[in-house]
VOFI-523430 format. One record per residue: residue number from 1; x, y, z of N, C-alpha, C, CB in turn. Coordinates in steps of 0.05 Angstrom, whole numbers. Atoms other than C-alpha are relative to their C-alpha. Glycine has a CB too. Example, Ala and Ser with C-alpha at 12.3 -4.5 7.8 and 13.67 -1.06 7.14 Angstrom:
REM residues 2
 seq    nxx    nyy    nzz   caxx   cayy   cazz    cxx    cyy    czz   cbxx   cbyy   cbzz
   1     18    -24      0    246    -90    156     18     24      0    -20      1     25
   2    -16    -24     -1    273    -21    143    -15     22     14      9      9    -29
END
This chain:
REM residues 329
 seq    nxx    nyy    nzz   caxx   cayy   cazz    cxx    cyy    czz   cbxx   cbyy   cbzz
   1      5     27     13   -855    176    121      4    -22     21     20     -4    -24
   2     -3     23    -18   -865    111    158     27    -13     -3    -23    -21     -5
   3    -27     11      1   -796     82    176      0    -28    -12     12     -1     28
   4      1     27     11   -817     11    158     -3      1    -30    -22    -16     13
   5      3     -3     29   -838     35     89     26      9    -13    -23     20     -6
   6    -26     -9     10   -772     71     80     20    -23     -1     10     22     18
   7    -18     24     -1   -735      7    100     -6    -18    -24     -3    -15     26
   8      7     18     22   -773    -33     48     11     10    -27    -31     -3     -2
   9    -10    -11     25   -751     15     -6     31     -3     -2     -7     30     -2
  10    -30      1      0   -677     12     14     11    -28      0     11     16     23
  11    -10     28     -3   -672    -63     27     10    -12    -26    -22    -17     11
  12    -11     12     25   -665    -84    -47     28     10     -7    -19      6    -23
  13    -27    -11      6   -605    -38    -55     21    -10     19     -1     31      0
  14    -19     11    -19   -573    -64      8      5    -30     -6    -11      4     29
  15     -4     28      9   -585   -135    -16     20     -2    -23    -27    -13     -8
  16    -19     -1     22   -549   -117    -80     29      5     10     -8     22    -20
  17    -27     -7    -12   -491    -87    -39     11    -25     14     -3     23     20
  18     -9     25    -14   -487   -152      2      9    -20    -21    -22    -12     17
  19     -8     19     21   -485   -194    -61     26      7    -13    -22     -2    -22
  20    -25    -10     11   -429   -151    -89     23     -6     18     -2     30     -6
  21    -21      3    -19   -388   -156    -26      5    -29      8     -6     16     24
  22     -2     26    -13   -402   -226     -3     -1    -24    -18    -21     -2     20
  23      5     24     17   -414   -270    -63     16      0    -26    -29     -3     -6
  24     -9      5     27   -385   -299   -126     -9    -29     -6     31      4     -4
  25      9     27      7   -394   -367   -161      8    -21     20     11     -7    -28
  26     -9     20    -20   -356   -402   -106    -10      7     28     30     -1      0
  27      9     -8    -26   -387   -364    -48    -29     11     -3     19     22     13
  28     28     -7      3   -463   -360    -41    -13      5     27    -15    -22    -15
  29     14     -7    -25   -513   -335     10    -29    -10     -3      1     30      6
  30     29      7     -1   -581   -364     29    -16     25      7     -5    -23     20
  31     18    -23     -7   -641   -318     39      3      6     30    -29     -7     -7
  32     -2     -5    -29   -634   -328    114     26     13      7     -3    -26     15
  33    -26    -12     -6   -561   -310    113     -1     30     -7     23    -14    -17
  34      3    -28      8   -579   -245     76    -16     15     21    -13      3    -27
  35     16    -12    -22   -632   -231    129     17      7     24    -23    -19      9
  36    -17     -4    -24   -580   -238    184     20     22     -5     15    -26      7
  37    -20    -21      6   -529   -193    149    -14     27      0     13     -5    -28
  38     16    -25     -1   -583   -140    139     -4     10     28    -27     -3    -14
  39      5     -8    -28   -597   -141    213     27      7     14    -13    -24     15
  40    -25     -4    -15   -525   -146    238     16     23    -10     17    -26     -1
  41    -17    -20     11   -490    -99    191    -14     26     -8     14    -11    -24
  42     14    -23      9   -544    -51    168    -23      8     19    -11     -5    -28
  43     21     -5    -19   -593    -53    227    -27      3    -14      6     26     15
  44     26      1     14   -650    -69    179    -13    -27      5      5      4    -31
  45     15     24     -6   -703   -119    200    -19     -7    -22    -15      3     27
  46     19      9     20   -740   -161    149     -1    -31      2      9      9    -29
  47      2     30      0   -760   -233    134      9    -11    -27    -30     -9      6
  48    -10     13     24   -741   -283     81    -17      8    -25     -1    -30      3
  49     17     -7     23   -801   -263     37      9     27    -11    -30      1      9
  50     -9    -26      9   -776   -191     34     26     -3    -16      5     19     24
  51    -25      5     15   -707   -215     13     -6    -14    -27     19    -18     17
  52      6     14     25   -737   -262    -39    -12     20    -20    -21    -22      5
  53     11    -20     18   -778   -204    -68     22     19    -10    -22     16     15
  54    -22    -18      8   -716   -160    -69     17    -14    -21     18      7     24
  55    -16     15     19   -676   -214   -106    -15     -2    -27      6    -28     10
  56     16      1     25   -733   -222   -157      0     27    -14    -29     -9      6
  57      0    -26     12   -736   -147   -168     27      7    -13     -7     21     21
  58    -26     -5     11   -661   -142   -178      5    -15    -26     22     -7     20
  59     -4     17     23   -662   -199   -228    -19      7    -23     -3    -29      7
  60     20     -2     21   -727   -186   -266     -4     29     -9    -26    -11     10
  61      5    -28      8   -735   -110   -265     26     15     -5    -16     13     23
  62    -25    -15      4   -663    -85   -259     21    -16    -16     11      8     27
  63    -15     17     18   -634   -143   -299     28     -7     10      3     13    -27
  64    -26     10    -11   -577   -163   -252      1    -30     -3      3      8     30
  65     -3     29      5   -549   -232   -267      5    -14     27     24     -5    -20
  66     -1     14    -26   -565   -267   -201     -5    -29     -4    -21     13     20
  67      2     29      4   -553   -342   -200     -9    -13     26     27    -11     -9
  68     11     15    -23   -589   -390   -153      4    -29     -4    -30      7      5
  69      0     29     -1   -574   -462   -135     -6     -8     29     27    -11    -10
  70      7     10    -26   -583   -506    -74     16     13     23      3    -29      1
  71    -17    -12    -21   -526   -470    -37     -7     29      5     29     -2     -8
  72      8    -27     -5   -558   -401    -45      4     17    -25     16     12     22
  73     -1    -20     21   -551   -338    -87     28     12     -3    -21     22      5
  74    -24    -16      5   -493   -302   -120     -4     19    -23     25    -19     -5
  75      1    -20     22   -483   -242   -165     22     -7    -20      4     29     11
  76    -19      8     21   -450   -261   -231     11     24    -15    -13    -19    -20
  77    -10    -22     15   -446   -196   -269     11     22     18    -22     11    -19
  78    -14    -22    -16   -398   -142   -243     11     20    -19     22    -12     18
  79    -12    -21     16   -370    -77   -268     28     -9    -10      2     26     16
  80    -26     10      7   -301   -110   -268      3    -29      8     22     18     15
  81     -7     27     -6   -279   -182   -272     25      0     18      6    -17    -26
  82    -23      1    -18   -227   -204   -221     26      3    -15      1    -27     15
  83    -24     -3     16   -175   -210   -276      5     29     -8     -1    -18    -24
  84     -2    -28      7   -189   -138   -297     10     16     24    -26     11    -11
  85     -8    -14    -25   -182   -113   -225     29     -7      6    -18     -8     24
  86    -28      8     -5   -117   -153   -219     19     16    -17      3    -30     -5
  87    -17    -15     18    -89   -118   -279      3     29      9    -11      0    -29
  88     -1    -27    -10   -107    -50   -251     17      2     25    -29     10      7
  89    -15      0    -24    -77    -68   -184     30     -3     -6     -9    -22     19
  90    -28      3      7    -12    -92   -215     12     25    -13      3    -24    -19
  91     -9    -26     12     -8    -27   -255      7     20     22    -22     11    -18
  92     -6    -18    -23    -10     10   -188     24    -10     15    -24      2     18
  93    -22     11    -16     37    -36   -151     27      3    -13     -5    -30      6
  94    -26     -2     14     91    -33   -204      3     27    -15      3    -23    -19
  95     -3    -27     12     82     40   -222     26     13      8    -24     17      7
  96    -24    -16     -5    143     84   -228     -6     29      5     20     -3    -23
  97      7    -28      1    104    148   -226    -16      9     24    -15      6    -25
  98     17     -7    -23     63    146   -161     17      0     25    -23    -20      3
  99    -13      2    -26     85    160    -90    -13    -24     14     -4     26     17
 100     11     23    -15     73    105    -39    -28      5     11     19     -7     23
 101     27     -6    -10     14    141     -8    -21      1    -22      2     27     15
 102     19      0     23    -18    153    -76     -7    -29     -8     12     15    -23
 103      5     28      7    -10     79    -91    -19    -13     20     27    -15     -2
 104     17     12    -21    -42     59    -25    -29      9     -3     11      7     28
 105     27     -9      3   -102    103    -37    -14    -12    -24     -1     31     -2
 106     12     12     24   -113     78   -108     -5    -30      4     19      4    -23
 107      3     29     -5   -103      6    -86    -25     -5     16     24    -11     14
 108     24      4    -16   -157     13    -33    -25      4    -16      1     20     24
 109     23     -5     16   -206     42    -83     -5    -24    -20      3     26    -16
 110      3     22     19   -193    -14   -134     -9    -25     15     26     -5    -15
 111      7     23    -16   -198    -68    -80    -30      0      6     16     -2     26
 112     28     -3     -7   -267    -41    -61    -19     -6    -23     -5     27     11
 113     16      7     23   -291    -55   -132     -6    -30     -2     13     10    -25
 114      5     29      0   -286   -129   -119    -14     -9     26     27    -15     -2
 115     13      9    -25   -317   -173    -65     22     -5     21    -16    -26     -5
 116    -19      3    -22   -285   -190      2     20    -22     -5    -15     -5     26
 117    -19     23      5   -253   -254    -25     22     10    -19    -16    -24    -12
 118    -21    -11     17   -218   -216    -80     19     18     16    -13     16    -23
 119    -16    -19    -15   -194   -163    -32     21    -14     17    -18     17     19
 120    -19     15    -17   -160   -215     12     24    -10    -16    -13    -23     14
 121    -21     11     17   -119   -239    -47     20     21    -10    -12    -14    -24
 122    -16    -22     11    -88   -171    -62     23      7     19    -17     25     -5
 123    -22     -7    -18    -18   -155    -35     -1     29      9     26     -6    -15
 124     -1    -27    -10     -5    -93      6     24     15    -13      3      0     30
 125    -22    -16     11     39    -36    -19     26     -4     15     -8     30      1
 126    -24      4    -16     87    -49     39     17    -23     -9     -8     -4     29
 127    -15     23     10    107   -114      6     19      7    -22    -19    -22    -10
 128    -16     -9     22    139    -74    -49     16     25      6    -17      4    -25
 129    -14    -24     -8    180    -24    -10     25      5    -16      7     -2     29
 130    -24     -4     15    241    -35    -52     -4      8    -29     16    -25      1
 131      6     -5     28    207    -17   -117      8     28     -9    -29     -4     -5
 132     -9    -27      8    227     56   -116    -24     18     -8     19     -1    -22
 133     23    -17      6    163     97   -110     10     28     -6    -19      0     24
 134     -7    -27      7    164    167   -138      0     18     25    -20     11    -21
 135      0    -20    -21    180    226    -93    -16     24     -7     29      8      6
 136     15    -24      9    136    274   -132    -30     -3      7      3      3    -30
 137     28      2     -8     69    284    -96    -19     15    -19     -3     10     28
 138     17    -17     18     44    330   -152    -10    -16    -24     15     24     -9
 139      6     14     25     36    274   -204    -30      1     -8     10    -28      2
 140     28      2      7    -39    263   -201    -12     28     -5    -16    -14     22
 141     10    -28      4    -53    338   -194     10     11    -26     10     18     24
 142    -11     -9     25     -7    351   -253    -16    -12    -24     30     -9     -3
 143     16     12     21    -46    301   -296    -26     15     -4     -5    -30      6
 144     26    -14      1   -111    336   -278      3     28    -13    -12      3     28
 145     -4    -27     11    -83    405   -293      8      0    -30     22     15     16
 146     -8      2     28    -50    383   -358    -24     -6    -18     21    -21     -3
 147     24      6     15   -116    353   -381    -17     25     -4    -17    -22     14
 148     16    -25      1   -151    418   -365     13     20    -20     -2     13     28
 149    -13    -19     17    -99    460   -401     -2     -8    -30     30      3      7
 150      3     10     27   -101    415   -463    -28      5    -11      7    -30     -1
 151     28     -4      7   -177    419   -464     -6     30     -6    -19    -11     21
 152      5    -29      2   -177    495   -455     19     13    -20      3     13     27
 153    -19    -11     18   -119    504   -504     15     24     11    -13      7    -27
 154    -15    -21    -13    -79    545   -455     29     -8      5    -14      7     27
 155    -28      5     -6     -5    552   -442      3     -7     30     17     24     -7
 156     -6      7    -28     26    524   -378     29      7      6     -5    -31      4
 157    -27     -5     -9     88    538   -338      6    -18     24      4     30      8
 158     -6     18    -21    124    490   -292     30     -2      3    -12    -28     -4
 159    -29      7     -4    193    474   -261      3    -29     -7      9      6     29
 160     -6     27      6    226    410   -283     18    -11     23     14     -4    -27
 161    -13     11    -24    253    363   -229     21    -21     -9    -20    -13     18
 162    -21     21      4    317    320   -226      9    -10     27     23     12    -17
 163    -11     11    -25    347    274   -174     29     10      3     -1    -31     -1
 164    -27     -7     -5    410    299   -141     16    -24     11      1     24     21
 165    -17     22     -8    468    258   -114    -10    -13     26     28      9      4
 166     12     11    -25    429    248    -48    -27    -14     -6     -4     22     20
 167     24     13      9    372    217    -89    -25     15      9     -2    -29     11
 168     23    -17     -6    326    276    -73     -9     13    -26      8     21     21
 169     12    -12     24    279    303   -126     -1     30      4    -28    -12     -6
 170     -2    -29     -4    295    377   -134     -5     15    -26     29      7     10
 171      4    -18     23    278    435   -180     27      7    -12    -16     25      8
 172    -25     -8     13    330    454   -231      5     30      0      0    -10    -29
 173     -3    -29     -1    318    528   -221    -10     14    -25     28      7      4
 174      9    -12     25    287    539   -289    -29     -8     -5     17     -9    -24
 175     28      6      7    213    544   -309     -4     -1    -30    -18     21     13
 176      6      4     29    187    520   -376    -27     11     -7      2    -30     -7
 177     25    -10     11    134    557   -415     -7    -18    -24      2     31     -9
 178      5     22     19    100    502   -455    -29      2    -10      4    -27     14
 179     26      3     12     43    493   -503     -7    -30      0      0     11    -30
 180      6     29     -4     10    426   -483    -19    -10    -22    -11     -5     28
 181     17     11     20    -21    380   -535    -11    -28      6     15     -1    -26
 182      9     27     -5    -24    307   -514     14    -12     25      7    -18    -25
 183    -13     16    -21    -11    260   -455      4    -28    -12    -18     -1     26
 184     -8     26     12     25    196   -475     11    -19     22     21      4    -22
 185    -12     20    -18     44    131   -439     20    -16    -17    -22    -19     12
 186    -21     15     14    110     99   -460     21     -9     20     13     18    -22
 187    -22     11    -16    161     53   -427     -5      2     30     26     14     -7
 188      7     -1    -28    124     54   -360     -3     28     12     21    -15     15
 189      2    -27    -10    120    130   -355    -21     15    -16     27     15     -2
 190     18    -18     14     71    185   -373     16     24    -10    -24      9     18
 191    -13    -23     12     95    241   -419    -20     21     -9     18     -9    -23
 192     14    -22     13     69    308   -439     13      6    -26     -1     26     18
 193    -10     -9     26     77    321   -513     -9     28     -4    -10    -20    -23
 194      7    -28      3     80    395   -524     21     14    -17     -3     13     26
 195    -19    -17     14    122    452   -551     11     20     20    -13     14    -24
 196    -13    -20    -16    173    492   -511     -3     26    -16     30     -7      5
 197     10    -23     15    147    561   -530     21     15    -15    -14     18     18
 198    -21    -15     14    214    591   -550     10    -13    -25     23      5     19
 199     -8     14     24    224    539   -604    -25     -8    -16     16    -26      7
 200     23      7     17    180    511   -660     -2    -31     -5      3     14    -27
 201      1     29      3    191    435   -651    -15    -13     23     28    -11     -3
 202     13     16    -21    158    380   -610     19     -5     23    -11    -26    -12
 203    -16      7    -24    183    369   -539    -16    -19     18      9     26     15
 204     13     20    -17    169    315   -487      9      6     29      8    -28     -9
 205     -6     -4    -29    166    320   -411    -12    -23     16    -10     27     10
 206     11     21    -17    159    263   -362    -16     13     22     23    -18     12
 207     18    -14    -18    100    281   -319      8     -4     29    -29    -10     -5
 208     -9      4    -28    129    250   -256     24     18      7      7    -29      5
 209    -22    -19     -4    187    300   -265     -9     29     -3     23     -6    -19
 210     11    -27      2    141    360   -273     -7      9     28    -24      1    -19
 211      7    -11    -26    135    405   -212    -29     11     -2     19     22      8
 212     27    -11     -1     73    446   -195     -7     15    -26     -3     19     24
 213      8    -11     26     36    465   -259    -18     25      4    -15    -21    -17
 214     17    -24      0      8    535   -269    -12      3    -28     17     26      6
 215     14     -4     25    -45    544   -323     -2     30     -4    -28    -14      0
 216     -1    -29      6    -36    612   -356    -25      8    -15     25      7    -16
 217     23    -10     15    -89    656   -387      5      3    -30     -8     27     11
 218     -8     -3     28    -51    658   -453     -7    -25    -16     30      7     -3
 219      8     22     17    -74    614   -511     25    -16     -9    -15      9    -24
 220    -22     16      9    -29    556   -531      5      5    -30     -6    -30      4
 221     -8     -2     28      8    559   -597    -16    -20    -17     31     -3     -4
 222     14     20     17    -33    527   -654     19    -22     -9    -12     14    -24
 223    -17     23      7     -8    458   -672     13      3    -28    -18    -26      0
 224    -11     -3     27      3    479   -745     26     16      0    -21     14    -18
 225    -24    -16     -2     59    524   -721     24    -17     11     -4     24     17
 226    -20     18    -13     97    464   -690      9    -21    -20    -11    -13     25
 227    -11     20     18    143    421   -733     -6    -28     10     30      4     -5
 228      7     27     -9    119    349   -731    -29     -3      7     17     -8     24
 229     29      1     -6     47    368   -716    -16     14    -22     -6     13     27
 230     12    -16     21     32    404   -781    -18    -16    -18     21     15    -16
 231     16     16     18      2    346   -819    -21    -15     17     17    -21    -15
 232     19     17    -15    -56    299   -800     16    -19     17    -19    -15    -19
 233    -18     13    -18    -26    268   -739     -8    -28      7      3     17     25
 234      5     28     -6    -21    193   -729     15     -7     26      9    -19    -23
 235    -13      4    -26     -8    181   -654     14    -27      2    -21      2     22
 236    -14     25     -2      8    106   -658     26      0    -17    -18    -23     -9
 237    -24     -2     17     57    120   -716     21     17     14     -8     11    -27
 238    -19    -17    -14     89    176   -677     13    -14     23    -15     25     10
 239    -11     15    -23     98    132   -615     20    -21    -10    -23    -14     15
 240    -18     21     10    130     77   -657     26     13    -10    -13    -15    -23
 241    -24    -14     10    179    128   -687     16     14     21     -8     19    -22
 242    -13    -14    -22    196    159   -620      0    -18     25    -14     28      6
 243      3     21    -20    207     98   -576     11      9     27     15    -25     -8
 244    -11    -10    -25    247    136   -523     -8     29      5     30     -2      1
 245     11    -27     -3    208    202   -529     21     22     -4    -12      3     28
 246    -18    -21      8    264    241   -561    -13     16    -23     28    -11     -9
 247     10    -16     22    246    299   -606     20      0    -23     -6     29      9
 248    -18      0     23    275    307   -676    -13    -13    -24     26    -13      7
 249     10     11     25    266    285   -748      0    -31      0     16     11    -23
 250      1     29      4    247    214   -767     17     -8    -24    -30     -9     -4
 251    -17     10     22    296    175   -810     -7    -29     -7     30      3      8
 252      3     27      9    293    111   -850     25    -16      7     -6     -2    -31
 253    -23     15    -10    338     58   -818     -2    -29     -9      1      2     31
 254     -2     28      8    360     -9   -847     18    -14     20     10     -3    -29
 255    -14     14    -21    383    -60   -796      2    -30     -8    -14      3     28
 256     -4     28      5    414   -128   -809     -2    -16     26     27     -5    -14
 257      4     15    -25    393   -181   -758     -8    -29     -8    -21     13     19
 258      9     28      5    365   -252   -752    -30     -2      5     16    -19     18
 259     29      4     -1    295   -280   -757    -11      0     29     -8    -25    -14
 260     10      2    -27    290   -292   -682     -2     27     14     17    -19     16
 261      3    -27    -11    293   -217   -670    -25     14     -9     24     17     -8
 262     24    -13     11    228   -202   -707    -19      9     23    -14    -18    -20
 263     18     -7    -22    187   -204   -643      9     25     15     -2    -23     20
 264    -10    -24    -13    232   -152   -611     -6     25    -16     30     -3      6
 265      6    -23     17    223   -106   -670    -29      8      1      8     -6    -30
 266     28     -5     -2    148   -113   -667     -7     13     27    -17    -26     -4
 267      5    -11    -27    148    -99   -592      6     30      1     16    -15     21
 268     -9    -28     -2    185    -33   -602    -12     17    -22     29      1     -1
 269      7    -17     22    164     -9   -671    -27     -7    -13     21     -3    -21
 270     26      7     12     97    -43   -685      4    -16    -25    -17     24     -5
 271     -1     16     24     81    -79   -749      4     16    -26    -26    -16     -3
 272     -5    -17     23     94    -20   -795     30      0     -7    -10     29      4
 273    -28      4      6    163    -48   -813      2    -17    -25     15    -13     24
 274     -4     16     23    192    -80   -875     22    -21      6      9     17    -25
 275    -19     21     -5    229   -147   -873      9    -12    -27    -12    -22     19
 276    -11     12     24    275   -171   -929     17    -24      7     17     22    -16
 277    -16     24     -6    300   -243   -925     27      1    -14    -16    -25     -8
 278    -27      5     12    374   -257   -937      5    -30      1     22     16     16
 279     -6     28     -1    410   -323   -938      0    -10     28     28     -5    -13
 280      0     13    -26    406   -372   -881    -21     12     18     28      1     14
 281     19    -10    -20    374   -341   -819     -1     31      1      7    -10     27
 282     -3    -29     -1    390   -268   -835    -22     15    -15     27      9    -10
 283     20    -17     12    342   -212   -852      9     29      2    -28     -4     14
 284     -3    -29     -3    343   -136   -863    -27     11      7     11     13    -27
 285     24    -12    -10    291    -98   -824      2     30     -4     -6     -7     30
 286      0    -29      4    272    -27   -845    -21     12     18     -6      6    -30
 287     18    -14    -18    241     19   -793      3     30     -4      6     -8     30
 288     -2    -29      0    226     93   -787      0      9     29    -24     13    -16
 289     -4     -7    -28    250    124   -723     15     27      3     15    -22     15
 290    -17    -22     -8    278    185   -690     28    -10      3    -10     13     27
 291    -27     11      1    353    179   -700     13     -3     27     17     19    -17
 292    -12      3    -26    373    192   -628    -12    -24     15     -5     26     16
 293     13     23    -13    321    141   -604     11    -26    -10    -30      2     -4
 294     -9     25     12    343     87   -652     30     -5      7     -3     -1    -30
 295    -28      3     -9    416    100   -632      1    -14     27     14     28      2
 296      0     13    -27    400     82   -559    -11    -29     -2    -16     16     20
 297     11     27      4    359     22   -583     21    -18    -10    -24      1    -18
 298    -21     16     11    417     -3   -624     21     -7     20     13     14    -24
 299    -19      6    -22    463      2   -564    -11    -22     18      7     25     17
 300     13     21    -17    414    -40   -524      1    -27    -13    -29      8      5
 301      1     25     14    410    -94   -577     26     -5    -17    -24     -2    -18
 302    -24     -1     17    481    -84   -604     12    -27     -8     21     15     13
 303    -11     27      6    501   -158   -600    -15    -15    -22      1    -16     25
 304     17     16     17    444   -179   -645     -8     15    -26    -25     -7     15
 305      8    -16     23    437   -123   -697     24     15    -11    -22     20      8
 306    -21    -17     13    480    -84   -747    -15     20    -18     19    -18    -18
 307     13    -21     16    456    -17   -775     15      2    -26      0     27     16
 308    -12     -2     27    468    -12   -850     -3     29    -11    -13    -20    -19
 309      6    -27      9    436     55   -866    -18     14     21    -15      0    -28
 310    -18    -18     15    439    114   -858     29     -1      9    -10     29      3
 311    -28      2     -6    514    120   -859      7     17     25     17     10    -24
 312     -5    -17    -23    512    176   -807     -5    -15     26    -17     26     -1
 313      6     16    -24    480    129   -757     20    -23      3    -28    -11     -2
 314    -21     21     -1    529     73   -775     26     11     11      4    -12    -28
 315    -25    -13    -10    587    121   -762     -3      6     30      6     26    -16
 316      5     -7    -28    556    142   -696      3    -25     17    -27     13      4
 317     -2     25    -14    550     69   -675     30     -9      2    -17    -22    -13
 318    -28      7      0    622     56   -695     16     15     21     13      4    -28
 319    -13    -16    -20    646    113   -652     -7     -9     28     -7     30     -4
 320      8      9    -27    605     89   -593     13    -27      7    -31     -3      0
 321    -13     26     -5    633     18   -600     29      4      7     -3    -19    -24
 322    -28     -5     -6    704     45   -601      4     12     28     12     18    -21
 323     -1    -11    -27    691     86   -539     -5    -21     22    -20     23      3
 324      6     22    -19    662     25   -504     25    -18      2    -25    -16     -9
 325    -24     18      0    723    -16   -524     22     12     17     10     -4    -29
 326    -20    -14    -16    769     36   -492     -6     -4     30      2     30     -7
 327      8      2    -28    730     31   -427      5    -28     11    -29      7      4
 328     -1     28    -10    734    -45   -422     26    -15     -9    -24    -15    -10
 329    -26     13      7    804    -59   -450     22      9     18      7      6    -30
END
């Protein structure tokens, strides 16, 4: 094929690439500037008419939103807005589950989705060295394998990891045989919701604490055999009732507090709560939660809440408060 003909076919796509990299509403390129970039960066020779035809084709036939004014051309429509890319980047920068090298690779890929002006505004991973990156290099591989096992409905086996006194992530010496069902995000971490095969209840595992995952040839236990997964399952409801990813039965909890705490309840438990007004500024909030999870939540907000029911939880809080008093008196 004639090389000049081949160049004519590829030029519109290179023009689009240039617009993506070099332009936005505040940064535009003239036809002549595009001609020069094609020559300097892509070793493609053409004239302004070829560039003009390419711009018309991109706009009219391929429906790209290309804007033109006296300063030149820019591409308006993109796969991701800058604000969307910024959110993705912040999710990587402040992740608790990635290693530093994984974060750097992801950050580079996300930056390349924006133009060069956006890329310059993004901080480097090195700026956040004190953030405490994960030491588990298997995280992304684990996510891929867990997805595969869930899709194939197969059992998995893995060691669980814990930090020792030297702050090194080490295996505990025990492997878990697990039936995997869902991947969940909660409190800044990813969790595997599954069933430890020797029991019949739901169990949770932080994926950044999971070692190398082996997918077995054996079929996973059907969900109907697992307590808590036997009915039609409502994932948002389950998440609201298990705020710290503890397994166990859900209980009805009545908590006395004040009106200015309502936002905190919604943040943690969603809007499926009941609020009963009392005198002055006081209210009773009723939530449904795993008892161990709500116990830790009550300790966190202890100065602002009082558990009324169930009595077993009230007694547990009383014991905890007395133990705290002994430590600080």
